[in-house]
N, C-alpha and C positions, 0 to 999 in steps of 0.2 A: 773375466773368466769366459772361456768358450767351451762349447759342448760338441762332442763328436759321438755320433749315434752308432752303436754296434749293429750291423745288419744281421738278422737271424739266419744266415745262410748255413750255419752249422746244423740246422734242423733238416738234414737231408731226408728224414722220414716224412717231412711235409714239403717236399720239393716243389709241388705245384704252388703252394702258398708262398714259399719264401725263396726258392732258388731258381726260378725261371727269369728270363730277360724282362718280361712285363712286370713280374713281381718285384724284382730289385728296382726297376725303374719307378714304379709307383711309390715304394717306400723311400727311395732317395729323393725324388722330386718333392714328396710331401715334407721330408726333413728340411729340405732347402727352403720351402715356402714358410715353414714354421720358425726359421732362423737358426737352425743348427749349423755350426761352422763346417761340419764334415761328417763322413761316415767311415766306418772301418770294418775290416774283416780279419779273421785269424788264418793260420796256416798249419795244417796237418796232412800232408800228402799220403802217409802210410802209417797210421796209428796202430799200435798193437792192441789185440783184443783185451788184454789185462788193463790197459789204460782206459778203453771204453767202458769196460765193466765196473771200473772204479769211479766213474763219473766223468771221464774224458769225453772228447767230442770229435766228430767228423767235420770236414770243411769242404767248400768248394775250392777250386784253384783260386788263390786270392787275387792275382792280377786279372784273370778273366772275369771274375765276379765285380771287381772294381771298374772294369771297363764298361760293364752294363750300367753302373751307377754314373759313370763320367758322362756317357753319351746322352743320358736323360736329364742332365742338370747343366747349369751354366757357371755357377760360382762355388759350388760345394767342393771342399777339400776331400780327397780320398787318401786313406791311411791304411797301410799294412801294419797290423797289430797282433803278432809280429811276423815278419817274413824271415824264414830261416835260409839265409843265403848259402850257408855251407852245404845244403843239400844239392845245390845246382852248380854246374860248371860256371865260374864267375863271368866268363864272356857271354855265355847264353843268358845269364841273369842280367847282365848289363844291357843287352839288347832288349829283352822283354821289358825291363823297367823303364828304359828310355822310350820305348814305343808307347807304353801306356802314358808316360808323362806328356808326350806330344799329343796323343789322342785326347787327353784331358786338357790340353793347352796350359800346362804348368801347375796343375792342381794336385799333383801327387806329393805326398810325404811318405818316404820309405822308412817305415819302422822295422828295425832288424833286431834279432836276438841270437844268442849262441845256440839256443835249443836245449832241451833237457831229456827228451825221450830216447833212451839208449836203443830200444828196439827199433825206433824209426830211423835212427842213424844207420843201423845195421842193414835195414831194408833198403835204404838209399845207397849203400855201399860207401859210407863215409865214416871215418875214424871218430868215435865218440870222445875219446880221451883228450884229443887235441882240438876240440871244437872251438874253443876260444881263440886259439892261434889261427885256426883256419878261417874263422870269421874276419879277423884282422887282415889276413892275406887276401881274402876275397874282396873286402872293402877297398884295399889298395888297388887291386886290379880293376874293379868296377869303376872307381872314381877316375882312374887313369883312362879307361876306355871311353868314359863320357866326354873326354876332351876332344875326341875325334882325331887325336894324333896316333901315330903307329905305336903299338905296345908290344913288348916281348916279355913272356914269362914262361918258366919251365919248372914243372914239379914231376913227381912220379906218376901223376894222374893225367897231365896234359903238357903239350909244348906248343907255345904260341910264339911265332916269329913275325914281327912287323905286321901285326893285325890291326886293321882299321875298323872301328865299330861306328856306323852311322845308323840312324840320326843321333846327334847329340841331344841332350835334354832340351826342353822347350826354354826359349830365352825369357826369363822373368824380368820384371822391371828392376828388382833388387838383387838378382842373383842369376848366374848362367847355369846353375846346376840344381840337382834335386835335393831338397832338405832331408837329412837323415836323423831319425830319432832312434836312440839306442835303448833297448829293454834290458832289464836285469838290475840286481841290487848289489852285486859284488863291486869291489874296488876296481877289478878289471873292466867291468861294464861301465863304470864312471870314467875310467881312463879312456876307454873307447869312445864314449860320448864326447869328451873334450877334444879327442884327437880327430874324429871324423864327423861329429854330429852338431846339430843345432838344438836338439831336444833329448830329453830322457823320459823313459817310461818306467818308473819303479813298479814292482809287482808284488802285492801282498799274496801270500801263499794260501789258495783256497783249502778249506777243510777237506781232507780225504786225498789231497794231491801231494802230501808231504814226501811220500816215497818216490814220486816222480820228479818233482820240481827241485832241482839242485841249485839253489841260490840263497844268499843271505836273507834272513827272515825279516819282514816288516809286519809287525803284529799289532801295532798301536800307533796313535798319533805321535807320541814321543820318539818312537824309533824312526818314523817317517821324517820327522823334523831333523833327527841326527843325521840321517842319510842325505838330506838336502844340504845340511851344512858341510858334510864331507864332499859332496859334489861341488859346492861353491869353492872350496879350497883347491880341489883338483882343477877346476875350470880356470881359476886365476893363475895356478902354477903353469898352465899351458899358454899363458899370455892372452887369454880371451877376455876382452873388455866389454862384450855384450852379455846378455842374460840368456840362459838356456830356457827353452820351453820345457815345461814339466807337465806330464799327463798321468793323472791317477784319479780313480773314482772313490768316494767313500764306500769302504767295503764292509763296515760293521754296522750300518743303518738299515740293512735289508734292501729289498728291490721293490720299486713301485708296482703295485698290482698283486703283491703277495701278503701273507699274513704276518711275515717278519718285518714289514716296512715300518720305519719310525721317521715320520715327517720331520719332527723338531730336531732329532738327532742328525738327520741328513743335512738339514739347513745349517746346523751348527758346524758340521764338518766342512761344508762349502766355505763358510767364513773362515774357519781355521786354516783350511788348505790355501785360500787366497792370500792370507797374511803370511804363510810360509813360502810363497813363491809359486805355487801350482797355478799353471796357466790354462790348462785344458782338462775337462772332465770327460773321460770315456764313459759313455752311457750305455750300460748293458741291461736292456729291459726284457730279453728273452732268457729263459733258464738254460744257459749254455751247459751242454753235457747231460741235461736231464729232461725228462718229458715236459713238453710245452703244448698246452692244450688250447692255445688261442688261434683264431684264424687271422688272416692278413688284415682284414678290416678291424678286428679287435686290437691288433698290434698297432695299427695306425692310430686308433683312438688312444692307445696308451702313450705313444710318442707325443701326441697332442697334449694329453694331460701333464706329462712330464715338462713340456715346454712352458706350460702355464705355471706349473709349480716353481720352476727354476727362474721364471722371468726372462726367458730367452728373447 
């Protein structure tokens, strides 16, 4: 099991503590020294007020925030969790993502999702109803652009003719392209994972977000196990002989440092998840979308405490 720490960059109200270059660098480098496998950030470029009022959150630009983490570390993976590719022109997205991958020397994992905030799609000028098809279309173009060969694509939004996008992704020892992890619980998301990805990020629905998050529910360990079985069948039907990475955190055992934290339940969930095939734990120690009254030094103490608890 590997652990990927969520950077508290959503707390824009505490930008000096969590959202500056030195702040991100200190947190990321500490996570690397403690043995975390990576860090991740989220993506909400234009969240509606109704979403924020219901417990939703702001973000920094994910690729820029992860660039700060990349240049301050040497081995730490950087993950977008999740990057909503449909908000961006796919060729601009391909360029930005490949740039970050080279800057980090091949440490980027591109976590993508179809998105769920209708108001944010409207603000970005993107059709909400066809977001799944649009993500598939964008992933096709992005992955083709990463080859460095000329690419042509025409839609009602753009027309690209013999476009060459350089640089290509950083040349890894085991792959020449950027690993893609797909978020979402639907069958379409699982099909997308098997078609484009190396990993899957299932998403339990947080309390209060039911009217915003439009995906199949994962409410308990049994439903998670069923979804993993479904993914395995889809994975094999696509002729995939490897095993997908699966990243999900125990969501029903509380959060370390809060009153609802249940140590033994959390440990039990880690063991159960490992047996089911979960490979990565996204560790969110800040109170995403809600008031967070810790300083950066206190947060760093918390990630150290978690590392000791998990035996990282």
